[in-house]
Every structure is written in structure tokens, then in C-alpha cells.
LOMARDO-420484 format. One record per residue (C-alpha): residue in three letters; x, y negated, z. Coordinates in steps of 0.25 Angstrom, whole numbers, padded with zeros to 4 digits, always signed. Example, Ala and Ser with C-alpha at 12.3 -4.5 7.8 and 13.67 -1.06 7.14 Angstrom:
// LOMARDO-420484
ALA+0049+0018+0031
SER+0055+0004+0029
END
This chain:
// LOMARDO-420484
UNK-0122-0173-0264
UNK-0124-0181-0252
UNK-0111-0177-0246
UNK-0103-0181-0258
UNK-0110-0195-0258
UNK-0106-0197-0244
UNK-0092-0193-0247
UNK-0091-0202-0259
UNK-0096-0214-0250
UNK-0085-0211-0240
UNK-0075-0211-0251
UNK-0080-0224-0258
UNK-0075-0238-0254
UNK-0083-0247-0246
UNK-0086-0260-0252
UNK-0085-0272-0243
UNK-0091-0286-0247
UNK-0085-0297-0239
UNK-0093-0309-0237
UNK-0102-0307-0249
UNK-0110-0320-0253
UNK-0123-0315-0260
UNK-0132-0304-0257
UNK-0133-0302-0272
UNK-0118-0299-0273
UNK-0119-0289-0262
UNK-0130-0282-0270
UNK-0123-0282-0283
UNK-0110-0277-0276
UNK-0119-0265-0270
UNK-0124-0262-0284
UNK-0110-0261-0289
UNK-0106-0252-0278
UNK-0118-0242-0280
UNK-0115-0242-0295
UNK-0102-0236-0291
UNK-0106-0227-0280
UNK-0101-0236-0268
UNK-0111-0238-0257
UNK-0104-0243-0245
UNK-0105-0259-0244
UNK-0100-0267-0233
UNK-0102-0282-0232
UNK-0094-0292-0224
UNK-0102-0305-0219
UNK-0111-0306-0232
UNK-0115-0321-0233
UNK-0130-0319-0235
UNK-0131-0309-0224
UNK-0135-0295-0224
UNK-0145-0288-0227
UNK-0147-0296-0240
UNK-0159-0294-0249
UNK-0152-0300-0261
UNK-0141-0289-0260
UNK-0152-0278-0259
UNK-0159-0284-0271
UNK-0146-0285-0279
UNK-0142-0271-0275
UNK-0154-0264-0281
UNK-0151-0250-0281
UNK-0139-0252-0272
UNK-0147-0258-0261
UNK-0150-0245-0253
UNK-0136-0238-0255
UNK-0127-0250-0254
UNK-0133-0263-0249
UNK-0142-0258-0238
UNK-0131-0250-0232
UNK-0121-0261-0233
UNK-0114-0264-0220
UNK-0111-0278-0215
UNK-0098-0283-0207
UNK-0094-0296-0201
UNK-0080-0295-0206
UNK-0072-0288-0217
UNK-0063-0281-0206
UNK-0075-0275-0200
UNK-0081-0271-0214
UNK-0068-0263-0217
UNK-0064-0258-0203
UNK-0067-0243-0206
UNK-0060-0243-0219
UNK-0046-0238-0221
UNK-0043-0246-0234
UNK-0048-0259-0239
UNK-0047-0266-0252
UNK-0050-0280-0255
UNK-0055-0285-0269
UNK-0049-0299-0272
UNK-0044-0306-0284
UNK-0035-0316-0277
UNK-0021-0315-0273
UNK-0018-0315-0258
UNK-0007-0319-0249
UNK-0005-0305-0245
UNK+0001-0293-0252
UNK-0009-0282-0255
UNK-0009-0271-0266
UNK-0019-0273-0277
UNK-0027-0262-0283
UNK-0037-0261-0294
UNK-0051-0255-0292
UNK-0047-0241-0298
UNK-0035-0240-0289
UNK-0044-0244-0277
UNK-0054-0233-0281
UNK-0043-0223-0282
UNK-0037-0227-0268
UNK-0050-0227-0261
UNK-0053-0213-0265
UNK-0039-0208-0262
UNK-0041-0214-0248
UNK-0055-0209-0246
UNK-0049-0195-0248
UNK-0041-0197-0236
UNK-0053-0201-0228
UNK-0051-0216-0229
UNK-0061-0227-0233
UNK-0059-0239-0241
UNK-0066-0252-0244
UNK-0066-0264-0254
UNK-0068-0278-0250
UNK-0075-0288-0259
UNK-0075-0303-0255
UNK-0085-0314-0256
UNK-0090-0318-0270
UNK-0083-0332-0270
UNK-0070-0331-0263
UNK-0067-0316-0262
UNK-0060-0309-0250
UNK-0052-0318-0240
UNK-0038-0315-0236
UNK-0042-0309-0223
UNK-0052-0299-0230
UNK-0041-0295-0240
UNK-0031-0293-0228
UNK-0040-0281-0224
UNK-0037-0274-0237
UNK-0025-0266-0241
UNK-0027-0268-0256
UNK-0033-0279-0265
UNK-0042-0274-0276
UNK-0039-0281-0289
UNK-0049-0280-0301
UNK-0042-0283-0314
UNK-0050-0292-0322
UNK-0048-0303-0333
UNK-0039-0314-0327
UNK-0047-0324-0335
UNK-0059-0321-0326
UNK-0058-0311-0315
UNK-0069-0315-0305
UNK-0079-0305-0301
UNK-0092-0306-0293
UNK-0093-0297-0281
UNK-0102-0286-0287
UNK-0092-0285-0299
UNK-0080-0283-0290
UNK-0087-0272-0282
UNK-0092-0265-0295
UNK-0077-0265-0301
UNK-0072-0259-0288
UNK-0083-0249-0286
UNK-0083-0245-0301
UNK-0068-0241-0300
UNK-0072-0233-0288
UNK-0084-0226-0296
UNK-0075-0224-0308
UNK-0066-0215-0300
UNK-0077-0208-0292
UNK-0078-0196-0300
UNK-0067-0186-0301
UNK-0058-0194-0291
UNK-0047-0186-0286
UNK-0047-0184-0271
UNK-0034-0188-0265
UNK-0028-0179-0255
UNK-0029-0183-0240
UNK-0018-0192-0235
UNK-0008-0182-0227
UNK+0001-0193-0222
UNK-0006-0195-0208
UNK-0017-0189-0200
UNK-0023-0203-0197
UNK-0031-0211-0207
UNK-0027-0225-0212
UNK-0031-0236-0203
UNK-0044-0242-0205
UNK-0046-0257-0208
UNK-0050-0259-0194
UNK-0038-0252-0188
UNK-0029-0261-0197
UNK-0036-0274-0193
UNK-0034-0270-0178
UNK-0019-0268-0181
UNK-0018-0281-0188
UNK-0025-0289-0177
UNK-0016-0282-0167
UNK-0004-0286-0174
UNK-0008-0300-0177
UNK-0012-0302-0163
UNK+0002-0299-0158
UNK+0008-0307-0169
UNK+0000-0319-0165
UNK+0004-0317-0151
UNK+0019-0316-0155
UNK+0018-0329-0163
UNK+0021-0322-0176
UNK+0008-0327-0182
UNK+0010-0341-0176
UNK+0009-0349-0189
UNK-0006-0351-0191
UNK-0005-0354-0206
UNK+0003-0342-0209
UNK-0005-0332-0200
UNK-0015-0328-0210
UNK-0006-0324-0221
UNK+0004-0317-0211
UNK-0008-0309-0205
UNK-0013-0305-0219
UNK+0001-0301-0223
UNK+0003-0292-0211
UNK-0010-0285-0213
UNK-0007-0283-0228
UNK+0006-0276-0224
UNK-0001-0267-0214
UNK-0011-0264-0224
UNK-0001-0259-0234
UNK+0005-0249-0224
UNK-0009-0241-0225
UNK-0008-0239-0210
UNK-0014-0226-0204
UNK-0022-0226-0190
UNK-0010-0221-0182
UNK-0001-0231-0189
UNK-0010-0242-0185
UNK-0010-0237-0170
UNK+0005-0237-0171
UNK+0006-0251-0176
UNK-0003-0256-0165
UNK+0007-0250-0155
UNK+0018-0257-0162
UNK+0011-0270-0161
UNK+0008-0268-0146
UNK+0022-0264-0143
UNK+0028-0276-0150
UNK+0019-0285-0143
UNK+0020-0279-0129
UNK+0005-0277-0128
UNK-0006-0268-0134
UNK-0017-0274-0142
UNK-0026-0274-0129
UNK-0016-0283-0122
UNK-0010-0272-0113
UNK+0005-0273-0112
UNK+0013-0263-0119
UNK+0023-0255-0111
UNK+0036-0257-0117
UNK+0047-0246-0116
UNK+0059-0250-0106
UNK+0072-0253-0114
UNK+0082-0241-0112
UNK+0096-0243-0105
UNK+0105-0251-0115
UNK+0093-0256-0123
UNK+0094-0270-0128
UNK+0083-0279-0122
UNK+0075-0290-0129
UNK+0086-0301-0126
UNK+0097-0292-0131
UNK+0102-0288-0118
UNK+0103-0273-0113
UNK+0090-0268-0108
UNK+0087-0264-0093
UNK+0093-0251-0088
END
């Protein structure tokens, strides 16, 4: 039924190819997606431009349903801005602590979150180098595909197929998870989290906390990883914006924050009794 197809698409994970290098690889990945019932493809700065005739030719039957509907974004952050949970496929260890899950665990978690009204996406990096650290920092989890340690290299379409197949394998008869009753608000989207990260980092720069240039990158990524693990909800993100503004003495738009006056007998900043 058309309604069921629409619902399944909204439940299914979004596939995001970051910096794909060849149109043929995009087309092959699109075929792998459609083989497993996935149709939403997003591309971040494809090297050879878009639309791409080679991608359409390689996709064959998947061309109309996947390739022709693909959306192109200038940055990875923009591509995942509306998603509530992002996963990064990478085989390399990183200098940030993120939980790792397998394709089947990923599929089960995506379905569970979809039952709560949340959308998920999976990042795949360029064929030669994979995802860079800044892309991985946008994800809450790393997807690890267990393969022979003697040769674990996959091309782009193979990686997409393994993740997509794990999704398809659990598609029939999957139990619907109960809706999350912890809060009336949804988890924060990727865009809301990035906005919070940038607000916090702006004030840490201003305070001098991130003054050591060679350490700034890893410190920023680690802070983002900590906040990702908290699985913040929309109202919690708003509260943290307020916390950062209060501690910095100004709102994100630069307007000073009105600080409460110290009560009688309160200790001032220099350890002296407050006014009153």
C-alpha cells in the first residue's frame, strides 16, 4: 500500500555519502540501497559534480528511485542537520571515545528510534581515505563491520550493501518499540547539537580555554563526543545554551546577560562579603 511504503521510508535510515569520488561508485551504492529497500540518498560535495551520467548508468534500475532523487549538500553538517542520530562507518581508531556497534545493532537501534519519531542517518566516507575526524565528530556511534583482519578493506558499494542488508534482514516482523515516555520533547537534531557546540566553543575561545592551537582540534572533538553521549533532548539543549550564556556573561547574540545581585552576606568574587 502507498501509505505503508511512505511509512517505511520515514523509518529507514538515510544514507549519506561524504565526498564520493566517482559517479560509478555512487551508482553502485544506489543499487545496493534499492536491493535492500532504502531510497533516501544524500551526497556531500561529490568530486565529479552532480547530476552525474556515470552514476545514473551504473545505478540502472535504481536510477529513478535513488539517484534521481538524491540531494546534494555542501557540508556534512548540513546533510545531517535534520537527523536525530548519526552513525559513522569507519575502520580506523580515532582520538575520541565513541561507542562502536555492528550493522545488526545499528538496524535494531534505528528502528527503535524511528518508533519514537526519530530519524537516523549513516555516514560513509570517500573511497580512498574514509571519513575525516570532523565528520566522525558529528556522529554518536561508530559502525564497525567485522571482517577478516587479514584483509578488511571494502569499497563504497560493499560497505553500503552490508549496512543496508542488515537493515533489510530485520525489516520483516520487526517489533515496534514503545514510544519514549521520558520527555514530551524529541531528542535534539544534529543541527541543534552543532549550534550548541559552536556556542560553547565560541565562549571557550573567548575565555582562553582553547588557547593552545595544536590541542584545540582534539579538545573540541572530545567535548562534542561527551555531549553526544548524553543523548540530549531539545529542552536540554536550550537549557545548556542558557548555562553557557550565564557563565560567559552574554547571550549568543552578544547581548549581556543580567546577573542576579548577590544577597546580603553572600561571598563576592574576591572572597569578600557581597554588597548589602
